[in-house]
MOPAC internal coordinates of N, CA, C and O (Angstrom, degrees):
PM7 1SCF
backbone

  N    0.0000 0     0.00 0     0.00 0    0    0    0
  C    1.4503 1     0.00 0     0.00 0    1    0    0
  C    1.5146 1   108.21 1     0.00 0    2    1    0
  O    1.2310 1   120.41 1   -46.48 1    3    2    1
  N    1.2953 1   116.82 1   133.52 1    3    2    1
  C    1.4624 1   122.37 1   176.30 1    5    3    2
  C    1.5155 1   108.79 1  -116.95 1    6    5    3
  O    1.2310 1   121.30 1   -36.37 1    7    6    5
  N    1.3186 1   115.11 1   143.63 1    7    6    5
  C    1.4562 1   121.55 1   175.39 1    9    7    6
  C    1.5118 1   106.97 1  -103.71 1   10    9    7
  O    1.2310 1   120.41 1   -60.25 1   11   10    9
  N    1.3219 1   116.81 1   119.75 1   11   10    9
  C    1.4610 1   120.31 1  -177.45 1   13   11   10
  C    1.5186 1   112.06 1   -79.08 1   14   13   11
  O    1.2310 1   120.41 1   152.78 1   15   14   13
  N    1.3127 1   116.82 1   -27.22 1   15   14   13
  C    1.4657 1   120.12 1   179.94 1   17   15   14
  C    1.5200 1   109.51 1  -134.70 1   18   17   15
  O    1.2310 1   121.69 1   -18.35 1   19   18   17
  N    1.3476 1   114.37 1   161.65 1   19   18   17
  C    1.4623 1   118.95 1   175.19 1   21   19   18
  C    1.5221 1   110.44 1   -65.71 1   22   21   19
  O    1.2310 1   120.15 1   150.44 1   23   22   21
  N    1.3147 1   117.33 1   -29.56 1   23   22   21
  C    1.4712 1   121.04 1   178.63 1   25   23   22
  C    1.5288 1   109.92 1   -61.19 1   26   25   23
  O    1.2310 1   120.01 1   136.11 1   27   26   25
  N    1.3373 1   117.60 1   -43.89 1   27   26   25
  C    1.4652 1   120.53 1   177.27 1   29   27   26
  C    1.5218 1   110.06 1   -62.11 1   30   29   27
  O    1.2310 1   120.44 1   139.11 1   31   30   29
  N    1.3129 1   116.76 1   -40.89 1   31   30   29
  C    1.4642 1   120.77 1   179.96 1   33   31   30
  C    1.5231 1   110.46 1   -64.77 1   34   33   31
  O    1.2310 1   120.51 1   136.09 1   35   34   33
  N    1.3488 1   116.63 1   -43.91 1   35   34   33
  C    1.4698 1   119.67 1   179.62 1   37   35   34
  C    1.5235 1   111.26 1   -62.85 1   38   37   35
  O    1.2310 1   120.52 1   139.35 1   39   38   37
  N    1.3306 1   116.62 1   -40.65 1   39   38   37
  C    1.4604 1   119.67 1   179.04 1   41   39   38
  C    1.5287 1   110.90 1   -63.05 1   42   41   39
  O    1.2310 1   120.91 1   139.44 1   43   42   41
  N    1.3362 1   115.87 1   -40.56 1   43   42   41
  C    1.4661 1   119.14 1   179.17 1   45   43   42
  C    1.5252 1   111.34 1   -66.34 1   46   45   43
  O    1.2310 1   120.46 1   142.37 1   47   46   45
  N    1.3312 1   116.72 1   -37.63 1   47   46   45
  C    1.4601 1   120.14 1   179.85 1   49   47   46
  C    1.5231 1   112.45 1   -70.59 1   50   49   47
  O    1.2310 1   120.15 1   157.14 1   51   50   49
  N    1.3052 1   117.32 1   -22.86 1   51   50   49
  C    1.4571 1   120.06 1   176.81 1   53   51   50
  C    1.5241 1   111.70 1   -75.96 1   54   53   51
  O    1.2310 1   120.44 1   160.48 1   55   54   53
  N    1.3127 1   116.76 1   -19.52 1   55   54   53
  C    1.4633 1   121.99 1   176.07 1   57   55   54
  C    1.5292 1   107.93 1   -75.13 1   58   57   55
  O    1.2310 1   119.42 1   -55.06 1   59   58   57
  N    1.3365 1   118.71 1   124.94 1   59   58   57
  C    1.4713 1   120.12 1  -176.18 1   61   59   58
  C    1.5312 1   114.42 1   -72.69 1   62   61   59
  O    1.2310 1   120.08 1   172.53 1   63   62   61
  N    1.3355 1   117.46 1    -7.47 1   63   62   61
  C    1.4619 1   120.64 1   179.18 1   65   63   62
  C    1.5283 1   109.24 1   -61.76 1   66   65   63
  O    1.2310 1   120.11 1   -38.89 1   67   66   65
  N    1.3412 1   117.39 1   141.11 1   67   66   65
  C    1.4596 1   121.61 1   179.26 1   69   67   66
  C    1.5184 1   110.79 1   -57.73 1   70   69   67
  O    1.2310 1   121.46 1   -36.18 1   71   70   69
  N    1.3293 1   114.82 1   143.82 1   71   70   69
  C    1.4623 1   120.23 1   176.66 1   73   71   70
  C    1.5225 1   109.20 1   -74.17 1   74   73   71
  O    1.2310 1   121.17 1   -38.27 1   75   74   73
  N    1.3193 1   115.36 1   141.73 1   75   74   73
  C    1.4625 1   119.19 1   172.51 1   77   75   74
  C    1.5290 1   107.70 1   -80.24 1   78   77   75
  O    1.2310 1   120.85 1   -13.31 1   79   78   77
  N    1.3120 1   115.98 1   166.69 1   79   78   77
  C    1.4632 1   119.47 1   179.02 1   81   79   78
  C    1.5307 1   110.74 1   -60.95 1   82   81   79
  O    1.2310 1   120.21 1   138.59 1   83   82   81
  N    1.3298 1   117.21 1   -41.41 1   83   82   81
  C    1.4642 1   120.82 1   179.61 1   85   83   82
  C    1.5307 1   111.24 1   -64.41 1   86   85   83
  O    1.2310 1   120.44 1   139.61 1   87   86   85
  N    1.3299 1   116.77 1   -40.39 1   87   86   85
  C    1.4604 1   119.75 1   178.44 1   89   87   86
  C    1.5242 1   111.17 1   -64.60 1   90   89   87
  O    1.2310 1   120.60 1   137.57 1   91   90   89
  N    1.3228 1   116.46 1   -42.43 1   91   90   89
  C    1.4642 1   120.11 1   179.51 1   93   91   90
  C    1.5210 1   110.71 1   -62.51 1   94   93   91
  O    1.2310 1   120.55 1   137.84 1   95   94   93
  N    1.3333 1   116.55 1   -42.16 1   95   94   93
  C    1.4707 1   119.93 1   177.94 1   97   95   94
  C    1.5282 1   111.19 1   -63.73 1   98   97   95
  O    1.2310 1   120.52 1   140.89 1   99   98   97
  N    1.3237 1   116.62 1   -39.11 1   99   98   97
  C    1.4627 1   120.41 1  -179.50 1  101   99   98
  C    1.5248 1   111.66 1   -69.61 1  102  101   99
  O    1.2310 1   119.83 1   154.47 1  103  102  101
  N    1.3222 1   117.93 1   -25.53 1  103  102  101
  C    1.4637 1   121.18 1  -179.00 1  105  103  102
  C    1.5229 1   112.73 1   -81.23 1  106  105  103
  O    1.2310 1   119.65 1   158.18 1  107  106  105
  N    1.3087 1   118.28 1   -21.82 1  107  106  105
  C    1.4702 1   120.97 1  -174.54 1  109  107  106
  C    1.5338 1   111.99 1   -58.72 1  110  109  107
  O    1.2310 1   118.57 1   134.25 1  111  110  109
  N    1.3412 1   120.33 1   -45.75 1  111  110  109
  C    1.4724 1   118.23 1   178.54 1  113  111  110
  C    1.5313 1   113.55 1   -63.40 1  114  113  111
  O    1.2310 1   120.31 1   155.82 1  115  114  113
  N    1.3137 1   117.02 1   -24.18 1  115  114  113
  C    1.4665 1   121.53 1  -178.91 1  117  115  114
  C    1.5152 1   112.66 1   -90.54 1  118  117  115
  O    1.2310 1   120.34 1   178.83 1  119  118  117
  N    1.3236 1   116.95 1    -1.17 1  119  118  117
  C    1.4621 1   121.66 1  -173.66 1  121  119  118
  C    1.5227 1   112.10 1   -57.35 1  122  121  119
  O    1.2310 1   120.16 1   140.78 1  123  122  121
  N    1.3375 1   117.30 1   -39.22 1  123  122  121
  C    1.4703 1   120.09 1  -179.75 1  125  123  122
  C    1.5151 1   112.74 1   -58.12 1  126  125  123
  O    1.2310 1   120.25 1   139.59 1  127  126  125
  N    1.3187 1   117.13 1   -40.41 1  127  126  125
  C    1.4576 1   120.67 1   179.22 1  129  127  126
  C    1.5136 1   113.49 1   -78.79 1  130  129  127
  O    1.2310 1   120.62 1   157.00 1  131  130  129
  N    1.3226 1   116.42 1   -23.00 1  131  130  129
  C    1.4632 1   119.62 1  -176.90 1  133  131  130
  C    1.5201 1   112.77 1   -84.85 1  134  133  131
  O    1.2310 1   119.79 1   163.56 1  135  134  133
  N    1.3272 1   118.00 1   -16.44 1  135  134  133
  C    1.4712 1   119.55 1  -176.46 1  137  135  134
  C    1.5162 1   111.75 1   -67.86 1  138  137  135
  O    1.2310 1   119.70 1   162.96 1  139  138  137
  N    1.3173 1   118.17 1   -17.04 1  139  138  137
  C    1.4635 1   119.90 1   179.03 1  141  139  138
  C    1.5231 1   111.73 1   -75.74 1  142  141  139
  O    1.2310 1   120.22 1   166.15 1  143  142  141
  N    1.3116 1   117.18 1   -13.85 1  143  142  141
  C    1.4650 1   120.97 1   178.46 1  145  143  142
  C    1.5217 1   108.57 1   -98.11 1  146  145  143
  O    1.2310 1   120.09 1   -53.47 1  147  146  145
  N    1.3248 1   117.44 1   126.53 1  147  146  145
  C    1.4715 1   120.54 1  -174.39 1  149  147  146
  C    1.5376 1   112.13 1   -58.04 1  150  149  147
  O    1.2310 1   121.68 1   -53.85 1  151  150  149
  N    1.3130 1   114.40 1   126.15 1  151  150  149
  C    1.4545 1   120.84 1   172.99 1  153  151  150
  C    1.5129 1   116.17 1    88.42 1  154  153  151
  O    1.2310 1   118.90 1   164.21 1  155  154  153
  N    1.3144 1   119.70 1   -15.79 1  155  154  153
  C    1.4660 1   120.34 1  -175.81 1  157  155  154
  C    1.5237 1   111.80 1   -67.23 1  158  157  155
  O    1.2310 1   120.06 1   131.73 1  159  158  157
  N    1.3179 1   117.49 1   -48.27 1  159  158  157
  C    1.4735 1   119.96 1   179.99 1  161  159  158
  C    1.5192 1   110.29 1   -64.12 1  162  161  159
  O    1.2310 1   120.52 1   139.44 1  163  162  161
  N    1.3160 1   116.62 1   -40.56 1  163  162  161
  C    1.4672 1   120.08 1   179.05 1  165  163  162
  C    1.5239 1   110.70 1   -63.68 1  166  165  163
  O    1.2310 1   120.46 1   142.50 1  167  166  165
  N    1.3142 1   116.73 1   -37.50 1  167  166  165
  C    1.4634 1   120.83 1   178.78 1  169  167  166
  C    1.5216 1   110.47 1   -62.68 1  170  169  167
  O    1.2310 1   120.55 1   135.86 1  171  170  169
  N    1.3437 1   116.55 1   -44.14 1  171  170  169
  C    1.4624 1   120.08 1   179.85 1  173  171  170
  C    1.5261 1   109.67 1   -63.15 1  174  173  171
  O    1.2310 1   120.52 1   132.72 1  175  174  173
  N    1.3306 1   116.61 1   -47.28 1  175  174  173
  C    1.4658 1   120.29 1  -179.60 1  177  175  174
  C    1.5255 1   111.38 1   -61.99 1  178  177  175
  O    1.2310 1   120.59 1   139.37 1  179  178  177
  N    1.3195 1   116.47 1   -40.63 1  179  178  177
  C    1.4642 1   120.05 1  -179.95 1  181  179  178
  C    1.5198 1   110.90 1   -65.91 1  182  181  179
  O    1.2310 1   119.93 1   135.41 1  183  182  181
  N    1.3223 1   117.75 1   -44.59 1  183  182  181
  C    1.4640 1   119.86 1   178.87 1  185  183  182
  C    1.5212 1   111.30 1   -62.84 1  186  185  183
  O    1.2310 1   120.30 1   139.11 1  187  186  185
  N    1.3411 1   117.03 1   -40.89 1  187  186  185
  C    1.4651 1   119.54 1   177.69 1  189  187  186
  C    1.5224 1   111.22 1   -64.14 1  190  189  187
  O    1.2310 1   120.24 1   140.09 1  191  190  189
  N    1.3209 1   117.14 1   -39.91 1  191  190  189
  C    1.4668 1   120.36 1   178.40 1  193  191  190
  C    1.5258 1   110.70 1   -64.13 1  194  193  191
  O    1.2310 1   120.26 1   138.27 1  195  194  193
  N    1.3118 1   117.10 1   -41.73 1  195  194  193
  C    1.4634 1   120.39 1   178.67 1  197  195  194
  C    1.5254 1   111.26 1   -65.18 1  198  197  195
  O    1.2310 1   120.09 1   142.64 1  199  198  197
  N    1.3304 1   117.43 1   -37.36 1  199  198  197
  C    1.4607 1   120.38 1   177.13 1  201  199  198
  C    1.5218 1   110.67 1   -66.17 1  202  201  199
  O    1.2310 1   120.26 1   142.78 1  203  202  201
  N    1.3437 1   117.10 1   -37.22 1  203  202  201
  C    1.4641 1   120.21 1   177.45 1  205  203  202
  C    1.5263 1   111.16 1   -65.93 1  206  205  203
  O    1.2310 1   120.41 1   138.06 1  207  206  205
  N    1.3166 1   116.81 1   -41.94 1  207  206  205
  C    1.4633 1   120.44 1   177.93 1  209  207  206
  C    1.5196 1   110.41 1   -62.17 1  210  209  207
  O    1.2310 1   120.34 1   137.09 1  211  210  209
  N    1.3301 1   116.96 1   -42.91 1  211  210  209
  C    1.4671 1   120.42 1   178.84 1  213  211  210
  C    1.5236 1   110.64 1   -63.34 1  214  213  211
  O    1.2310 1   120.16 1   139.94 1  215  214  213
  N    1.3290 1   117.30 1   -40.06 1  215  214  213
  C    1.4692 1   120.30 1   178.93 1  217  215  214
  C    1.5259 1   111.15 1   -65.01 1  218  217  215
  O    1.2310 1   120.41 1   139.16 1  219  218  217
  N    1.3159 1   116.82 1   -40.84 1  219  218  217
  C    1.4686 1   120.56 1   177.93 1  221  219  218
  C    1.5194 1   110.41 1   -63.89 1  222  221  219
  O    1.2310 1   120.27 1   137.73 1  223  222  221
  N    1.3216 1   117.08 1   -42.27 1  223  222  221
  C    1.4695 1   120.32 1   178.47 1  225  223  222
  C    1.5226 1   111.74 1   -63.38 1  226  225  223
  O    1.2310 1   120.18 1   139.15 1  227  226  225
  N    1.3420 1   117.26 1   -40.85 1  227  226  225
  C    1.4687 1   120.19 1   176.95 1  229  227  226
  C    1.5268 1   110.72 1   -63.64 1  230  229  227
  O    1.2310 1   120.54 1   138.95 1  231  230  229
  N    1.3360 1   116.57 1   -41.05 1  231  230  229
  C    1.4637 1   120.70 1   178.46 1  233  231  230
  C    1.5191 1   110.64 1   -62.71 1  234  233  231
  O    1.2310 1   120.42 1   134.93 1  235  234  233
  N    1.3239 1   116.81 1   -45.07 1  235  234  233
  C    1.4655 1   120.23 1   179.53 1  237  235  234
  C    1.5241 1   111.69 1   -61.73 1  238  237  235
  O    1.2310 1   120.59 1   138.05 1  239  238  237
  N    1.3190 1   116.48 1   -41.95 1  239  238  237
  C    1.4664 1   120.55 1   179.86 1  241  239  238
  C    1.5255 1   110.51 1   -64.65 1  242  241  239
  O    1.2310 1   120.52 1   134.95 1  243  242  241
  N    1.3271 1   116.60 1   -45.05 1  243  242  241
  C    1.4618 1   121.18 1  -179.91 1  245  243  242
  C    1.5150 1   111.42 1   -65.94 1  246  245  243
  O    1.2310 1   119.91 1   136.65 1  247  246  245
  N    1.3220 1   117.78 1   -43.35 1  247  246  245
  C    1.4638 1   119.92 1  -178.89 1  249  247  246
  C    1.5277 1   110.50 1   -67.47 1  250  249  247
  O    1.2310 1   119.83 1   147.00 1  251  250  249
  N    1.3128 1   117.93 1   -33.00 1  251  250  249
  C    1.4632 1   120.45 1   175.70 1  253  251  250
  C    1.5171 1   111.56 1   -62.62 1  254  253  251
  O    1.2310 1   120.64 1   139.00 1  255  254  253
  N    1.3208 1   116.39 1   -41.00 1  255  254  253
  C    1.4677 1   120.74 1   176.99 1  257  255  254
  C    1.5249 1   110.82 1   -64.47 1  258  257  255
  O    1.2310 1   120.47 1   137.90 1  259  258  257
  N    1.3295 1   116.70 1   -42.10 1  259  258  257
  C    1.4586 1   120.19 1  -179.80 1  261  259  258
  C    1.5266 1   111.59 1   -64.62 1  262  261  259
  O    1.2310 1   120.50 1   142.33 1  263  262  261
  N    1.3148 1   116.66 1   -37.67 1  263  262  261
  C    1.4642 1   120.32 1   177.38 1  265  263  262
  C    1.5269 1   109.89 1   -63.27 1  266  265  263
  O    1.2310 1   120.47 1   135.59 1  267  266  265
  N    1.3184 1   116.71 1   -44.41 1  267  266  265
  C    1.4694 1   120.36 1   179.33 1  269  267  266
  C    1.5272 1   110.71 1   -62.17 1  270  269  267
  O    1.2310 1   120.19 1   137.04 1  271  270  269
  N    1.3224 1   117.24 1   -42.96 1  271  270  269
  C    1.4683 1   121.01 1   178.72 1  273  271  270
  C    1.5237 1   110.04 1   -63.82 1  274  273  271
  O    1.2310 1   119.80 1   139.66 1  275  274  273
  N    1.3233 1   117.99 1   -40.34 1  275  274  273
  C    1.4664 1   121.47 1   179.38 1  277  275  274
  C    1.5214 1   111.47 1   -63.97 1  278  277  275
  O    1.2310 1   120.47 1   139.01 1  279  278  277
  N    1.3159 1   116.71 1   -40.99 1  279  278  277
  C    1.4709 1   120.32 1   178.93 1  281  279  278
  C    1.5258 1   110.21 1   -64.63 1  282  281  279
  O    1.2310 1   120.19 1   135.32 1  283  282  281
  N    1.3204 1   117.24 1   -44.68 1  283  282  281
  C    1.4657 1   120.75 1   179.18 1  285  283  282
  C    1.5236 1   110.21 1   -62.65 1  286  285  283
  O    1.2310 1   120.20 1   136.76 1  287  286  285
  N    1.3400 1   117.23 1   -43.24 1  287  286  285
  C    1.4623 1   120.64 1   179.22 1  289  287  286
  C    1.5326 1   110.70 1   -62.85 1  290  289  287
  O    1.2310 1   120.03 1   141.51 1  291  290  289
  N    1.3040 1   117.54 1   -38.49 1  291  290  289
  C    1.4704 1   120.96 1   178.32 1  293  291  290
  C    1.5211 1   110.94 1   -63.96 1  294  293  291
  O    1.2310 1   120.35 1   135.50 1  295  294  293
  N    1.3215 1   116.93 1   -44.50 1  295  294  293
  C    1.4658 1   120.18 1   177.94 1  297  295  294
  C    1.5294 1   110.75 1   -62.05 1  298  297  295
  O    1.2310 1   120.53 1   140.30 1  299  298  297
  N    1.3215 1   116.60 1   -39.70 1  299  298  297
  C    1.4697 1   119.91 1   178.03 1  301  299  298
  C    1.5245 1   111.11 1   -63.08 1  302  301  299
  O    1.2310 1   120.17 1   138.80 1  303  302  301
  N    1.3131 1   117.28 1   -41.20 1  303  302  301
  C    1.4606 1   120.83 1   178.44 1  305  303  302
  C    1.5272 1   111.02 1   -63.86 1  306  305  303
  O    1.2310 1   120.25 1   137.49 1  307  306  305
  N    1.3131 1   117.13 1   -42.51 1  307  306  305
  C    1.4669 1   120.87 1   178.58 1  309  307  306
  C    1.5254 1   109.57 1   -64.07 1  310  309  307
  O    1.2310 1   120.33 1   137.53 1  311  310  309
  N    1.3323 1   116.98 1   -42.47 1  311  310  309
  C    1.4639 1   120.93 1  -179.93 1  313  311  310
  C    1.5309 1   110.71 1   -62.05 1  314  313  311
  O    1.2310 1   120.46 1   133.07 1  315  314  313
  N    1.3338 1   116.73 1   -46.93 1  315  314  313
  C    1.4645 1   120.69 1   179.55 1  317  315  314
  C    1.5274 1   110.22 1   -62.44 1  318  317  315
  O    1.2310 1   119.96 1   137.00 1  319  318  317
  N    1.3148 1   117.68 1   -43.00 1  319  318  317
  C    1.4687 1   120.98 1   178.61 1  321  319  318
  C    1.5266 1   110.74 1   -62.13 1  322  321  319
  O    1.2310 1   120.35 1   139.40 1  323  322  321
  N    1.3311 1   116.94 1   -40.60 1  323  322  321
  C    1.4654 1   120.59 1   179.26 1  325  323  322
  C    1.5254 1   110.69 1   -65.99 1  326  325  323
  O    1.2310 1   119.82 1   138.82 1  327  326  325
  N    1.3233 1   117.95 1   -41.18 1  327  326  325
  C    1.4667 1   121.23 1   178.74 1  329  327  326
  C    1.5236 1   110.85 1   -64.44 1  330  329  327
  O    1.2310 1   120.39 1   136.65 1  331  330  329
  N    1.3233 1   116.86 1   -43.35 1  331  330  329
  C    1.4639 1   121.34 1   178.79 1  333  331  330
  C    1.5417 1   109.33 1   -62.77 1  334  333  331
  O    1.2310 1   120.74 1   133.83 1  335  334  333
  N    1.3055 1   116.20 1   -46.17 1  335  334  333
  C    1.4733 1   119.53 1   179.69 1  337  335  334
  C    1.5264 1   110.67 1   -62.28 1  338  337  335
  O    1.2310 1   119.95 1   137.54 1  339  338  337
  N    1.3461 1   117.70 1   -42.46 1  339  338  337
  C    1.4598 1   121.15 1  -176.45 1  341  339  338
  C    1.5472 1   110.64 1   -67.96 1  342  341  339
  O    1.2310 1   120.10 1   142.45 1  343  342  341
  N    1.3393 1   117.41 1   -37.55 1  343  342  341
  C    1.4745 1   118.97 1  -179.37 1  345  343  342
  C    1.5198 1   112.04 1   -72.65 1  346  345  343
  O    1.2310 1   118.88 1   158.03 1  347  346  345
  N    1.3087 1   119.74 1   -21.97 1  347  346  345
  C    1.4467 1   122.04 1  -179.45 1  349  347  346
  C    1.5477 1   111.21 1   -87.85 1  350  349  347
  O    1.2310 1   120.18 1   163.36 1  351  350  349
  N    1.3013 1   117.25 1   -16.64 1  351  350  349
  C    1.4759 1   118.52 1  -178.51 1  353  351  350
  C    1.4687 1   111.42 1  -111.76 1  354  353  351
  O    1.2310 1   120.10 1   180.00 1  355  354  353

């Protein structure tokens, strides 16, 4: 989404709905003009911070799953190696 004018950006910032990532990116070039309006720059910064926190939480959740899968796969490899070794001796 692109904002063609600061007026469009101000109207969007007055909407309490969370900014999408595309909207936040489109607002960054207009930030200099929006700082004269109370709360607009803070709103953009706050929404970006919340998006960063959400991204970090998603990364942590995903990496936790990958660690669990890696541990299970390692145990399976050890088990298979032990079975192969035991059947040969």
